[in-house]
Backbone as JSON, one array per atom type, in Angstrom:
{
  "sequence": "MAEGKKTGKGFPFSIVRHVVQVCVLLLFIVPVLVAGWSLFGGTVGSNDAQNTPELVFPFFGSLSSSRLFGVDLIDPFAALQVAAAAKTFTMEMLLGLLPFLLIYGLIRGRVFCGWVCPVNLVLEVVDWLRGKLHITVEERALPRHVKVYAALAVLALSLLLSVPVFEALSPISFINKGILFGSMVGGVTLLAIVVAELFWGHRVWCRSICPLGGFYEVVGKVGLVNVRMEHDKCIGCEKCKKACLCDPEILDAVVADEDIMVRAGDCMLCGKCVEACPTCALSIKPGRVGKGKSHV",
  "N": [[-17.93, -37.46, -14.73], [-18.12, -38.73, -11.4], [-21.16, -39.17, -9.53], [-21.19, -38.71, -6.75], [-21.6, -38.44, -3.21], [-23.8, -36.59, -1.25], [-22.71, -34.81, 1.48], [-23.24, -32.78, 3.2], [-22.73, -29.58, 4.95], [-19.41, -28.46, 5.66], [-16.5, -27.39, 7.32], [-16.93, -24.17, 8.77], [-15.79, -21.88, 7.04], [-16.21, -19.14, 6.27], [-17.36, -17.89, 8.52], [-15.35, -18.24, 10.48], [-13.28, -16.92, 9.19], [-14.23, -14.28, 9.08], [-14.29, -13.73, 11.8], [-11.55, -13.8, 12.34], [-10.71, -11.62, 10.77], [-11.95, -9.48, 12.13], [-10.72, -9.78, 14.62], [-8.09, -9.16, 13.93], [-8.31, -6.42, 13.41], [-8.98, -5.63, 16.01], [-6.63, -6.29, 17.29], [-4.93, -4.21, 16.6], [-6.33, -2.09, 17.65], [-6.52, -2.43, 20.45], [-3.94, -1.77, 21.76], [-3.92, 1.03, 21.44], [-6.14, 1.85, 22.94], [-5.41, 0.87, 25.45], [-3.3, 2.54, 26.04], [-4.63, 4.78, 26.72], [-5.64, 6.4, 24.78], [-8.17, 7.72, 22.6], [-10.14, 6.44, 19.87], [-10.03, 7.0, 16.26], [-8.29, 9.13, 15.96], [-8.33, 10.74, 18.23], [-7.5, 11.68, 21.65], [-7.63, 10.83, 25.14], [-8.85, 13.38, 27.15], [-6.62, 15.27, 29.1], [-4.4, 16.84, 31.43], [-2.03, 15.72, 31.84], [0.97, 14.21, 30.54], [0.66, 12.11, 27.71], [0.78, 8.57, 27.43], [2.59, 6.65, 25.01], [1.36, 4.07, 22.92], [3.23, 1.93, 22.51], [4.76, 1.98, 24.78], [3.27, 0.87, 26.78], [2.26, -1.48, 25.88], [3.09, -4.54, 24.25], [2.82, -4.62, 21.5], [2.3, -2.54, 18.7], [1.0, -0.41, 16.13], [0.27, -0.35, 12.61], [-1.31, -1.88, 9.72], [0.53, -1.38, 7.79], [2.98, -0.82, 9.02], [4.5, -1.96, 11.97], [5.39, -2.56, 15.46], [6.76, -5.1, 17.4], [7.52, -6.07, 20.54], [9.62, -4.25, 20.34], [10.71, -4.85, 17.88], [10.8, -4.09, 14.49], [8.17, -4.48, 12.14], [7.26, -4.76, 8.84], [5.01, -4.22, 6.17], [5.6, -6.02, 3.25], [5.15, -4.99, 0.6], [4.7, -2.29, 1.11], [7.22, -1.68, 2.13], [8.79, -2.01, -0.16], [7.81, 0.06, -1.73], [8.56, 2.29, -0.19], [11.31, 1.96, -0.27], [11.74, 2.31, -3.01], [10.86, 4.94, -3.31], [12.66, 6.29, -1.65], [14.92, 5.57, -2.85], [16.73, 3.77, -1.9], [17.75, 0.85, -0.05], [17.61, -0.67, 2.97], [19.2, -2.74, 5.5], [17.59, -2.87, 7.73], [15.04, -2.55, 6.63], [14.87, -4.9, 5.14], [14.96, -6.87, 7.18], [12.64, -6.16, 8.49], [10.57, -6.69, 6.67], [10.8, -9.39, 6.09], [9.56, -11.32, 7.96], [6.7, -11.22, 7.41], [6.72, -11.7, 4.66], [7.74, -14.29, 4.54], [5.82, -15.71, 6.05], [3.34, -15.27, 4.65], [4.21, -16.09, 2.16], [4.87, -18.82, 2.53], [2.42, -19.91, 3.3], [0.1, -18.93, 1.6], [0.27, -16.37, -0.65], [-1.93, -14.56, -1.05], [-3.48, -15.03, 1.15], [-3.46, -13.05, 2.94], [-5.22, -11.22, 1.76], [-7.67, -12.6, 1.93], [-8.0, -13.23, 4.64], [-7.1, -11.21, 6.32], [-7.15, -8.54, 5.28], [-9.05, -5.59, 5.66], [-10.63, -4.41, 3.71], [-11.62, -6.46, 2.17], [-13.48, -7.54, 3.95], [-15.33, -5.43, 4.1], [-16.22, -5.45, 1.45], [-17.53, -7.87, 1.3], [-19.79, -7.28, 2.7], [-20.83, -5.46, 0.89], [-21.33, -7.22, -1.23], [-23.43, -8.68, -0.07], [-25.33, -6.61, 0.22], [-25.75, -5.86, -2.46], [-26.98, -8.16, -3.38], [-29.36, -8.07, -1.88], [-30.51, -5.82, -2.97], [-30.97, -6.67, -5.48], [-29.21, -6.2, -7.62], [-27.47, -6.57, -10.61], [-24.23, -7.28, -11.74], [-21.21, -7.22, -13.79], [-19.42, -10.3, -13.93], [-16.72, -10.69, -14.44], [-15.16, -8.04, -14.8], [-12.69, -7.0, -15.5], [-9.53, -8.36, -16.64], [-7.88, -10.61, -14.4], [-5.13, -10.45, -13.99], [-4.36, -7.84, -14.27], [-3.84, -6.46, -11.95], [-1.28, -7.19, -11.21], [0.32, -5.78, -12.99], [-0.49, -3.3, -12.12], [0.71, -3.23, -9.61], [3.42, -3.19, -10.36], [3.4, -0.74, -11.67], [2.87, 0.98, -9.55], [5.23, 0.74, -8.04], [7.04, 1.75, -9.9], [6.12, 4.4, -10.18], [6.43, 5.25, -7.57], [9.19, 5.31, -7.42], [9.71, 7.24, -9.36], [8.32, 9.55, -8.45], [9.17, 9.84, -5.9], [7.61, 9.18, -3.73], [5.76, 6.94, -1.69], [3.46, 5.56, -3.47], [1.01, 3.93, -3.42], [0.55, 3.77, -0.71], [-0.3, 6.3, -0.21], [-2.81, 6.34, -1.23], [-4.25, 4.2, -0.39], [-7.07, 2.17, 0.32], [-7.08, 0.36, 2.34], [-5.48, 1.52, 4.27], [-7.16, 3.63, 4.93], [-9.26, 2.4, 6.32], [-7.92, 0.91, 8.37], [-5.89, 2.71, 9.49], [-7.52, 4.88, 9.77], [-9.42, 4.2, 11.75], [-7.65, 3.89, 13.87], [-6.02, 6.25, 14.0], [-7.4, 8.34, 12.89], [-6.89, 8.93, 10.25], [-7.52, 10.14, 6.98], [-6.62, 9.32, 4.6], [-7.0, 7.58, 1.61], [-9.75, 7.41, 1.7], [-11.41, 8.39, -0.4], [-10.7, 6.61, -2.35], [-11.71, 4.19, -1.3], [-14.47, 4.77, -1.31], [-14.92, 5.0, -4.07], [-14.37, 2.37, -4.8], [-16.44, 0.94, -3.51], [-18.7, 1.97, -4.86], [-18.12, 1.1, -7.46], [-18.18, -1.67, -7.04], [-20.83, -2.06, -6.4], [-22.23, -1.3, -8.73], [-20.82, -1.91, -11.07], [-18.78, -4.13, -11.36], [-18.26, -7.47, -10.08], [-16.28, -7.88, -7.34], [-14.24, -6.37, -8.53], [-12.16, -4.71, -7.66], [-10.56, -6.28, -5.81], [-10.05, -8.54, -7.37], [-8.88, -7.58, -9.75], [-7.62, -5.0, -9.69], [-6.32, -4.06, -7.31], [-3.16, -3.17, -6.2], [-1.68, -4.28, -4.08], [-2.83, -6.78, -3.88], [-1.96, -7.73, -6.33], [0.8, -7.9, -5.91], [0.84, -9.9, -3.91], [-0.28, -11.94, -5.37], [1.77, -12.76, -7.05], [3.63, -13.61, -5.12], [2.11, -15.67, -4.06], [2.29, -17.85, -5.74], [3.94, -19.85, -4.86], [2.87, -20.95, -2.63], [2.28, -23.18, 0.17], [-0.05, -24.19, 1.12], [-3.1, -25.34, -0.06], [-6.07, -25.4, -2.17], [-7.67, -28.4, -2.66], [-8.89, -30.99, -4.86], [-11.12, -33.72, -4.85], [-11.76, -35.75, -7.26], [-13.48, -37.89, -7.57], [-15.69, -37.26, -6.11], [-16.73, -34.99, -7.24], [-19.41, -33.44, -8.94], [-19.67, -31.76, -11.01], [-21.17, -29.39, -10.8], [-20.39, -26.77, -10.56], [-20.75, -24.92, -8.53], [-18.78, -24.07, -6.87], [-17.25, -22.34, -8.44], [-19.03, -20.25, -8.8], [-19.1, -19.26, -6.26], [-16.55, -18.34, -5.73], [-14.31, -15.89, -4.53], [-12.04, -14.88, -5.63], [-11.48, -15.37, -8.54], [-13.45, -17.0, -10.85], [-12.13, -18.49, -12.85], [-9.8, -19.59, -11.81], [-10.41, -22.01, -10.82], [-10.9, -23.61, -12.95], [-9.25, -25.74, -13.99], [-9.29, -27.77, -11.99], [-12.01, -28.34, -11.83], [-12.48, -29.24, -14.38], [-11.29, -31.69, -14.25], [-8.58, -31.81, -14.77], [-6.55, -31.3, -13.08], [-5.4, -31.64, -9.68], [-5.26, -29.73, -7.73], [-5.68, -26.22, -6.9], [-3.69, -23.97, -8.49], [-3.19, -21.35, -9.08], [-1.76, -18.21, -8.26], [-3.53, -16.4, -7.36], [-5.4, -17.46, -5.57], [-6.92, -17.04, -2.44], [-7.41, -18.63, -0.31], [-9.9, -18.44, 0.93], [-11.98, -20.17, 1.37], [-14.55, -20.19, 0.39], [-15.27, -21.63, -1.9], [-14.99, -24.22, -0.98], [-16.95, -24.34, 1.0], [-19.19, -24.03, -0.63], [-19.37, -26.34, -2.13], [-21.43, -29.07, -2.7], [-20.87, -31.73, -2.28], [-18.63, -32.04, -0.81], [-16.23, -32.2, -2.23], [-14.1, -30.54, -2.44], [-11.32, -29.29, -0.57], [-9.15, -27.74, 1.88], [-5.77, -28.09, 2.13], [-2.46, -28.76, 3.46], [0.71, -28.75, 1.7], [2.12, -29.51, -1.55], [1.28, -30.96, -4.69], [2.07, -33.0, -7.58], [1.31, -31.86, -10.91], [-1.69, -32.8, -12.54], [-4.19, -35.38, -13.15], [-6.23, -36.86, -10.59], [-7.76, -39.4, -8.75], [-7.92, -40.12, -6.19]],
  "CA": [[-17.59, -37.39, -13.31], [-19.01, -39.51, -10.54], [-22.21, -38.38, -8.91], [-20.78, -38.28, -5.41], [-22.62, -38.47, -2.16], [-23.92, -35.33, -0.53], [-22.33, -35.03, 2.88], [-23.62, -31.63, 4.01], [-21.76, -28.52, 5.14], [-18.21, -28.8, 6.41], [-15.95, -26.36, 8.2], [-17.51, -22.84, 8.46], [-14.68, -20.99, 6.73], [-16.59, -17.73, 6.23], [-17.54, -17.4, 9.89], [-14.03, -18.18, 11.11], [-12.51, -15.89, 8.49], [-14.72, -12.97, 9.53], [-13.83, -13.58, 13.18], [-10.13, -13.48, 12.25], [-10.6, -10.25, 10.27], [-12.32, -8.58, 13.23], [-9.67, -9.89, 15.64], [-6.91, -8.42, 13.45], [-8.6, -5.02, 13.69], [-8.9, -5.44, 17.46], [-5.21, -6.38, 17.66], [-4.36, -2.87, 16.45], [-7.11, -1.15, 18.45], [-6.28, -2.61, 21.88], [-2.83, -0.96, 22.29], [-4.3, 2.44, 21.45], [-7.04, 2.05, 24.08], [-4.65, 0.62, 26.68], [-2.48, 3.72, 26.27], [-5.49, 5.87, 27.14], [-6.07, 7.21, 23.64], [-9.45, 7.36, 21.99], [-9.96, 6.05, 18.47], [-10.28, 7.97, 15.19], [-7.38, 10.26, 16.04], [-8.45, 11.52, 19.44], [-6.89, 11.18, 22.89], [-8.4, 11.14, 26.33], [-8.49, 14.71, 27.64], [-5.87, 15.25, 30.34], [-3.28, 17.77, 31.48], [-0.81, 14.92, 31.97], [1.55, 13.68, 29.3], [0.04, 10.86, 27.28], [1.65, 7.44, 27.08], [2.47, 6.11, 23.66], [0.95, 2.67, 23.04], [4.33, 0.96, 22.58], [5.34, 1.98, 26.12], [2.41, 0.13, 27.7], [1.78, -2.71, 25.24], [4.22, -5.05, 23.45], [2.56, -4.53, 20.07], [1.66, -1.29, 18.31], [1.25, -0.02, 14.76], [-0.8, -0.49, 11.63], [-1.04, -2.96, 8.77], [1.69, -1.01, 6.98], [4.22, -0.88, 9.81], [4.21, -2.21, 13.38], [6.52, -2.96, 16.3], [6.45, -6.17, 18.34], [8.65, -6.15, 21.48], [10.72, -3.42, 19.85], [11.17, -5.3, 16.56], [10.0, -3.5, 13.4], [7.52, -5.37, 11.19], [6.82, -3.91, 7.74], [4.36, -4.86, 5.03], [6.62, -6.1, 2.2], [4.87, -4.1, -0.53], [4.95, -0.94, 1.61], [8.67, -1.53, 2.22], [9.32, -1.84, -1.52], [7.45, 1.42, -2.16], [9.41, 3.23, 0.54], [12.67, 1.8, -0.81], [11.75, 2.92, -4.34], [10.74, 6.4, -3.13], [13.9, 6.79, -1.04], [16.01, 5.11, -3.72], [17.69, 3.03, -1.08], [17.16, -0.31, 0.62], [18.48, -0.91, 4.12], [19.09, -4.03, 6.17], [16.43, -2.78, 8.62], [13.87, -2.8, 5.8], [14.87, -6.32, 4.82], [14.6, -7.62, 8.38], [11.27, -5.83, 8.83], [9.6, -7.29, 5.75], [10.98, -10.84, 5.97], [8.58, -12.17, 8.66], [5.43, -11.3, 6.68], [6.97, -12.31, 3.36], [7.89, -15.73, 4.76], [4.54, -16.28, 6.51], [2.38, -15.29, 3.54], [4.76, -16.88, 1.07], [4.79, -20.24, 2.82], [1.01, -20.35, 3.33], [-0.4, -18.51, 0.3], [0.43, -14.92, -0.63], [-3.17, -13.81, -0.94], [-4.18, -15.31, 2.39], [-3.63, -11.72, 3.52], [-6.44, -10.63, 1.19], [-8.86, -13.3, 2.38], [-8.13, -13.42, 6.09], [-6.61, -10.06, 7.09], [-7.5, -7.24, 4.69], [-10.37, -5.1, 6.05], [-11.42, -4.06, 2.52], [-12.34, -7.69, 1.83], [-14.63, -7.63, 4.85], [-16.29, -4.41, 3.65], [-16.79, -5.85, 0.16], [-18.49, -8.95, 1.51], [-21.03, -6.58, 3.06], [-21.33, -4.92, -0.37], [-21.91, -8.38, -1.93], [-24.73, -8.95, 0.56], [-26.22, -5.5, -0.1], [-26.09, -5.97, -3.87], [-27.97, -9.23, -3.49], [-30.62, -7.59, -1.33], [-31.06, -4.82, -3.89], [-31.15, -7.36, -6.76], [-28.4, -5.53, -8.63], [-26.62, -7.5, -11.35], [-23.02, -6.65, -12.28], [-20.34, -8.13, -14.54], [-18.66, -11.22, -13.09], [-15.3, -10.44, -14.68], [-15.11, -6.74, -15.47], [-11.33, -6.82, -16.01], [-8.67, -9.54, -16.43], [-7.36, -10.61, -13.03], [-3.69, -10.17, -13.91], [-4.13, -6.4, -14.38], [-3.32, -5.97, -10.66], [0.18, -7.39, -11.18], [0.88, -4.61, -13.68], [-0.75, -2.15, -11.24], [1.75, -3.27, -8.58], [4.65, -2.72, -10.99], [3.23, 0.69, -11.93], [3.0, 1.67, -8.26], [6.65, 0.78, -7.7], [7.7, 2.66, -10.84], [5.71, 5.76, -9.83], [7.07, 5.57, -6.29], [10.58, 5.64, -7.77], [9.72, 8.48, -10.14], [7.78, 10.69, -7.69], [9.78, 9.83, -4.56], [6.52, 9.05, -2.76], [5.15, 5.6, -1.74], [2.2, 5.93, -4.12], [-0.18, 3.22, -2.95], [0.32, 4.12, 0.7], [-0.98, 7.59, -0.2], [-4.15, 6.18, -1.79], [-4.74, 2.88, 0.0], [-8.31, 2.03, 1.09], [-6.74, -0.42, 3.54], [-5.02, 2.52, 5.24], [-8.3, 4.43, 5.38], [-9.99, 1.64, 7.35], [-7.03, 0.57, 9.48], [-5.32, 3.91, 10.13], [-8.62, 5.78, 10.08], [-9.93, 3.8, 13.06], [-6.62, 4.08, 14.9], [-5.42, 7.57, 14.1], [-8.21, 9.36, 12.24], [-6.37, 9.24, 8.92], [-8.5, 10.15, 5.9], [-5.95, 8.85, 3.38], [-7.63, 6.41, 1.0], [-11.2, 7.45, 1.82], [-12.01, 8.54, -1.72], [-10.46, 5.33, -3.04], [-12.67, 3.21, -0.8], [-15.79, 5.14, -1.81], [-14.96, 4.63, -5.49], [-14.42, 0.91, -4.86], [-17.78, 0.51, -3.12], [-19.6, 2.32, -5.96], [-17.81, 0.19, -8.56], [-18.63, -3.01, -6.68], [-22.3, -2.09, -6.41], [-22.87, -1.05, -10.01], [-20.03, -2.23, -12.26], [-18.25, -5.49, -11.45], [-18.11, -8.25, -8.87], [-14.91, -7.98, -6.83], [-13.33, -5.82, -9.53], [-10.96, -4.19, -6.99], [-9.74, -7.37, -5.28], [-9.65, -9.47, -8.43], [-8.22, -7.05, -10.93], [-6.99, -3.68, -9.63], [-5.53, -3.8, -6.1], [-1.72, -3.44, -6.37], [-1.21, -5.18, -3.03], [-3.27, -8.11, -4.31], [-1.07, -8.14, -7.43], [2.06, -8.31, -5.3], [0.67, -11.18, -3.24], [-0.55, -12.97, -6.39], [3.09, -13.26, -7.46], [4.18, -14.36, -3.98], [1.26, -16.83, -3.81], [2.54, -18.97, -6.66], [4.74, -20.89, -4.2], [2.22, -21.3, -1.37], [2.29, -24.59, 0.53], [-1.4, -24.6, 1.52], [-3.82, -25.24, -1.32], [-7.39, -26.01, -2.35], [-7.54, -29.7, -3.35], [-10.12, -31.57, -5.42], [-11.3, -35.17, -4.96], [-12.58, -35.81, -8.46], [-14.5, -38.92, -7.43], [-16.86, -36.66, -5.47], [-17.2, -33.83, -8.0], [-20.57, -33.7, -9.82], [-19.65, -30.77, -12.09], [-22.22, -28.37, -10.64], [-19.69, -25.49, -10.64], [-21.13, -23.99, -7.47], [-17.53, -23.54, -6.33], [-16.86, -21.21, -9.27], [-19.96, -19.15, -8.54], [-18.83, -18.73, -4.92], [-15.16, -17.88, -5.63], [-14.08, -14.46, -4.37], [-10.84, -14.48, -6.38], [-11.87, -15.35, -9.94], [-13.88, -18.37, -11.15], [-11.25, -19.23, -13.76], [-8.71, -20.29, -11.12], [-10.91, -23.35, -10.52], [-11.2, -24.31, -14.2], [-8.49, -26.98, -14.18], [-9.73, -28.82, -11.07], [-13.38, -28.7, -12.18], [-12.4, -29.99, -15.64], [-10.6, -32.95, -13.99], [-7.26, -31.72, -15.37], [-5.56, -31.12, -12.03], [-5.91, -32.01, -8.37], [-5.23, -28.59, -6.83], [-5.7, -24.88, -7.47], [-2.3, -23.53, -8.49], [-3.08, -19.92, -9.35], [-1.33, -17.37, -7.14], [-4.67, -15.57, -6.94], [-6.21, -18.09, -4.53], [-6.72, -16.44, -1.13], [-7.79, -19.62, 0.7], [-11.05, -17.93, 1.68], [-12.83, -21.3, 1.73], [-15.9, -20.06, -0.16], [-15.52, -22.73, -2.82], [-15.13, -25.43, -0.17], [-18.28, -24.26, 1.62], [-20.25, -24.12, -1.64], [-19.41, -27.67, -2.74], [-22.46, -29.9, -2.04], [-20.41, -33.11, -2.05], [-17.34, -31.97, -0.09], [-15.14, -32.63, -3.1], [-13.0, -29.6, -2.25], [-10.82, -29.13, 0.8], [-7.92, -26.98, 1.97], [-4.78, -28.98, 2.74], [-1.06, -28.35, 3.29], [1.51, -29.55, 0.78], [1.9, -29.39, -2.99], [1.34, -32.24, -5.41], [2.38, -32.86, -8.99], [0.17, -31.5, -11.74], [-2.32, -33.91, -13.24], [-5.44, -35.92, -12.64], [-6.18, -37.76, -9.44], [-9.08, -39.87, -8.29], [-7.68, -40.68, -4.86]],
  "C": [[-18.61, -38.17, -12.47], [-20.02, -38.61, -9.87], [-21.81, -37.88, -7.54], [-21.94, -38.29, -4.44], [-22.63, -37.16, -1.4], [-23.65, -35.57, 0.95], [-22.64, -33.83, 3.77], [-22.48, -30.64, 4.19], [-20.58, -28.99, 5.98], [-17.79, -27.66, 7.31], [-16.49, -24.98, 7.8], [-16.43, -21.79, 8.19], [-15.06, -19.51, 6.81], [-16.73, -17.15, 7.63], [-16.19, -17.23, 10.57], [-13.19, -17.06, 10.49], [-12.94, -14.49, 8.94], [-14.3, -12.7, 10.98], [-12.35, -13.17, 13.19], [-9.94, -12.04, 11.78], [-10.91, -9.22, 11.36], [-11.24, -8.6, 14.31], [-8.4, -9.15, 15.23], [-7.12, -6.93, 13.7], [-8.46, -4.72, 15.18], [-7.45, -5.48, 17.95], [-4.53, -5.01, 17.59], [-5.06, -1.86, 17.36], [-6.73, -1.21, 19.93], [-5.11, -1.79, 22.41], [-3.17, 0.52, 22.39], [-5.17, 2.74, 22.67], [-6.31, 1.86, 25.42], [-3.79, 1.83, 27.04], [-3.3, 4.92, 26.72], [-5.9, 6.81, 26.02], [-7.49, 6.83, 23.28], [-9.2, 7.07, 20.51], [-10.26, 7.22, 17.53], [-9.5, 9.27, 15.4], [-7.46, 11.1, 17.29], [-7.66, 10.92, 20.59], [-7.78, 11.55, 24.05], [-7.93, 12.47, 26.9], [-7.8, 14.64, 28.99], [-4.77, 16.29, 30.27], [-1.95, 17.04, 31.57], [-0.31, 14.49, 30.59], [0.93, 12.33, 28.98], [1.1, 9.79, 27.02], [1.52, 7.16, 25.59], [2.18, 4.63, 23.8], [2.11, 1.69, 23.2], [5.03, 0.97, 23.93], [4.53, 1.14, 27.1], [1.9, -1.19, 27.12], [2.89, -3.22, 24.32], [4.05, -4.9, 21.95], [1.88, -3.2, 19.77], [1.98, -0.99, 16.85], [0.03, -0.14, 13.89], [-0.45, -1.64, 10.7], [0.17, -2.64, 7.88], [3.0, -1.21, 7.74], [3.87, -1.02, 11.29], [5.51, -2.5, 14.13], [6.03, -4.01, 17.29], [7.67, -6.38, 19.23], [9.87, -5.42, 20.93], [11.26, -3.8, 18.49], [10.24, -4.73, 15.49], [9.47, -4.59, 12.48], [6.9, -4.51, 10.1], [6.13, -4.74, 6.67], [5.34, -4.86, 3.86], [6.39, -5.13, 1.04], [5.07, -2.64, -0.13], [6.46, -0.68, 1.68], [9.29, -1.3, 0.84], [9.01, -0.44, -2.05], [8.35, 2.45, -1.5], [10.84, 3.17, -0.01], [12.78, 2.47, -2.18], [11.72, 4.44, -4.22], [12.03, 7.0, -2.59], [15.13, 6.45, -1.87], [17.14, 4.48, -2.93], [16.98, 1.87, -0.41], [18.11, -0.7, 1.73], [18.27, -2.32, 4.69], [17.9, -4.04, 7.12], [15.14, -3.05, 7.86], [13.75, -4.29, 5.51], [14.41, -7.16, 6.0], [13.15, -7.36, 8.76], [10.24, -6.51, 7.96], [9.67, -8.81, 5.69], [9.93, -11.67, 6.71], [7.26, -12.33, 7.9], [5.62, -11.98, 5.32], [7.08, -13.82, 3.49], [6.56, -16.37, 5.15], [3.55, -16.39, 5.35], [2.88, -16.12, 2.37], [4.62, -18.37, 1.3], [3.35, -20.75, 2.84], [0.42, -20.15, 1.94], [-0.36, -17.0, 0.31], [-0.86, -14.18, -0.35], [-4.04, -14.24, 0.25], [-4.36, -14.01, 3.16], [-4.95, -11.12, 3.06], [-7.7, -11.28, 1.75], [-9.08, -13.27, 3.87], [-7.74, -12.21, 6.93], [-7.18, -8.74, 6.57], [-8.91, -6.79, 5.06], [-11.25, -4.72, 4.86], [-12.22, -5.28, 2.07], [-13.59, -7.84, 2.68], [-15.72, -6.65, 4.44], [-16.99, -4.87, 2.37], [-17.71, -7.06, 0.28], [-19.83, -8.39, 1.97], [-21.66, -6.0, 1.8], [-21.97, -6.04, -1.21], [-23.31, -8.68, -1.41], [-25.75, -7.88, 0.19], [-26.67, -5.56, -1.56], [-27.16, -7.04, -4.09], [-29.33, -8.8, -2.99], [-31.31, -6.61, -2.26], [-31.31, -5.39, -5.29], [-30.44, -6.63, -7.9], [-27.48, -6.56, -9.29], [-25.43, -6.74, -11.94], [-22.23, -7.69, -13.07], [-19.56, -9.02, -13.58], [-17.16, -10.98, -13.24], [-15.16, -9.16, -15.49], [-13.76, -6.47, -16.11], [-10.54, -8.11, -15.83], [-8.01, -9.48, -15.06], [-5.88, -10.26, -12.93], [-3.36, -8.68, -14.04], [-3.47, -5.88, -13.09], [-1.82, -6.2, -10.52], [0.87, -6.22, -11.84], [0.64, -3.34, -12.86], [0.3, -2.08, -10.15], [3.08, -2.76, -9.15], [4.59, -1.22, -11.26], [3.39, 1.5, -10.66], [4.47, 1.8, -7.87], [7.41, 1.74, -8.61], [7.37, 4.11, -10.51], [6.32, 6.2, -8.5], [8.52, 5.99, -6.52], [10.65, 7.01, -8.44], [9.34, 9.7, -9.31], [8.38, 10.83, -6.3], [8.74, 9.85, -3.46], [5.99, 7.62, -2.84], [3.69, 5.73, -2.19], [0.98, 5.24, -3.54], [-0.49, 3.55, -1.51], [-0.42, 5.45, 0.81], [-2.42, 7.5, -0.68], [-4.89, 4.96, -1.24], [-6.05, 2.9, 0.79], [-8.1, 1.21, 2.36], [-6.3, 0.53, 4.64], [-6.19, 3.32, 5.8], [-9.06, 3.71, 6.49], [-9.12, 1.43, 8.58], [-6.53, 1.81, 10.22], [-6.4, 4.93, 10.47], [-9.21, 5.48, 11.45], [-8.92, 4.14, 14.16], [-6.24, 5.54, 15.1], [-6.24, 8.69, 13.45], [-7.74, 9.74, 10.86], [-7.48, 9.15, 7.87], [-7.91, 9.67, 4.58], [-6.64, 7.58, 2.87], [-9.14, 6.4, 1.08], [-11.91, 7.54, 0.49], [-11.85, 7.25, -2.51], [-11.48, 4.29, -2.6], [-14.08, 3.51, -1.29], [-15.95, 4.74, -3.27], [-15.07, 3.12, -5.65], [-15.83, 0.4, -4.55], [-18.78, 0.79, -4.24], [-19.38, 1.37, -7.14], [-18.32, -1.21, -8.29], [-20.16, -3.12, -6.76], [-22.86, -2.07, -7.82], [-22.08, -1.47, -11.25], [-19.61, -3.69, -12.31], [-18.08, -6.15, -10.11], [-16.64, -8.38, -8.5], [-13.87, -7.42, -7.79], [-12.06, -5.28, -8.88], [-10.05, -5.33, -6.58], [-9.21, -8.27, -6.39], [-8.67, -8.86, -9.43], [-7.39, -5.79, -10.76], [-6.02, -3.52, -8.47], [-4.06, -4.14, -6.29], [-1.17, -4.4, -5.31], [-1.62, -6.61, -3.35], [-2.41, -8.64, -5.44], [0.27, -8.61, -6.91], [1.93, -9.69, -4.67], [0.26, -12.3, -4.2], [0.76, -13.6, -6.84], [3.7, -14.12, -6.36], [3.42, -15.67, -3.79], [1.5, -18.02, -4.71], [3.32, -20.1, -6.01], [4.11, -21.33, -2.87], [2.15, -22.79, -1.11], [0.94, -25.09, 1.07], [-2.32, -24.33, 0.33], [-5.22, -25.86, -1.25], [-7.2, -27.27, -3.18], [-8.91, -30.2, -3.81], [-10.06, -33.09, -5.37], [-12.29, -35.39, -6.11], [-13.68, -36.87, -8.39], [-15.8, -38.34, -6.88], [-17.48, -35.53, -6.28], [-18.33, -34.22, -8.95], [-20.67, -32.63, -10.92], [-20.7, -29.68, -11.99], [-21.69, -26.95, -10.76], [-20.17, -24.46, -9.62], [-19.89, -23.36, -6.84], [-17.11, -22.3, -7.11], [-17.75, -20.0, -9.03], [-19.67, -18.49, -7.19], [-17.46, -18.06, -4.82], [-15.05, -16.37, -5.54], [-12.92, -13.97, -5.23], [-11.14, -14.29, -7.85], [-12.25, -16.78, -10.3], [-12.9, -19.17, -11.99], [-10.12, -19.97, -13.04], [-9.12, -21.72, -10.75], [-11.13, -24.18, -11.78], [-10.52, -25.67, -14.3], [-8.98, -28.09, -13.26], [-11.16, -29.26, -11.4], [-13.4, -29.54, -13.46], [-11.67, -31.32, -15.49], [-9.21, -32.99, -14.65], [-6.16, -31.57, -14.32], [-6.22, -31.43, -10.68], [-5.96, -30.82, -7.4], [-5.25, -27.27, -7.58], [-4.29, -24.3, -7.36], [-2.14, -22.01, -8.66], [-2.67, -19.15, -8.09], [-2.45, -16.5, -6.61], [-5.46, -16.16, -5.78], [-5.87, -17.5, -3.16], [-7.15, -17.36, 0.01], [-8.98, -19.16, 1.55], [-12.01, -19.04, 2.09], [-14.24, -21.23, 1.17], [-16.24, -21.21, -1.1], [-15.75, -24.04, -2.07], [-16.52, -25.47, 0.48], [-19.39, -24.5, 0.61], [-20.41, -25.52, -2.21], [-20.41, -28.58, -2.02], [-22.01, -31.32, -1.72], [-19.08, -33.17, -1.3], [-16.18, -32.5, -0.92], [-13.9, -31.75, -2.93], [-12.6, -29.51, -0.79], [-9.56, -28.27, 0.74], [-6.92, -27.81, 2.76], [-3.37, -28.43, 2.55], [-0.36, -29.26, 2.29], [1.14, -29.32, -0.66], [2.04, -30.76, -3.63], [1.64, -31.96, -6.88], [1.13, -32.56, -9.79], [-0.37, -32.72, -12.46], [-3.58, -34.36, -12.59], [-5.19, -36.75, -11.4], [-7.57, -38.13, -9.03], [-8.95, -40.53, -6.93], [-8.5, -39.95, -3.83]]
}
């Protein structure tokens, strides 16, 4: 591989991504406050009837289910769980899940994990803490495709138990719905994840276990925005693989000069690999290209 010329840092993906993650949380918080409620399940003390957020703000809800100008928006994986539990699938469910399915499907399924999911934000803090404490953990504690089978298991259990299983255990719900409504659902799950991340494996939840991540891994195989490699600039340092939040192996083909783009559905477009590259050989671009080498 060519040596390449060092061009310095490029676009600050991590900073922008963290701003987006915080803004998503604020998007759900603002309607609650505008309605006069307090967070974490409380309301402002008053003898008067309380407004509901959707009466005073065009958007209200959670990451699982929301309403925008009276239109229902449903997380696709949550909708599938509910449909399995209820043993029925309605047109309202289909219309509710389509917007998110199309958006994430067209961009990259796991862009939700990298740019929206609050658990990802928490685990980046855990990454920082682990580094400060000089704790070493396994890089790949479990195969990354385990989460796809976890997603299938969740749907099967939802059908069998007539309960949307992941929604009853989700650490995402604990952060999102906990801030908004004081829900404690998923708190134990999040605690277990943090302990596992600190002492067992790097990103073991996001990479290998999270059923929602498994669902979006499948959806992400057709994403139209991808990490691209300019092989002329690559010096084979593999700093991109060390920085990857998804799984280093998804970069194997581009680093080995066997392909021009990352094709794995696991890629969450977090930009960590792009930031880590000292020669700016990696970039995030729209469009898909044929498989193979490229030195353009």
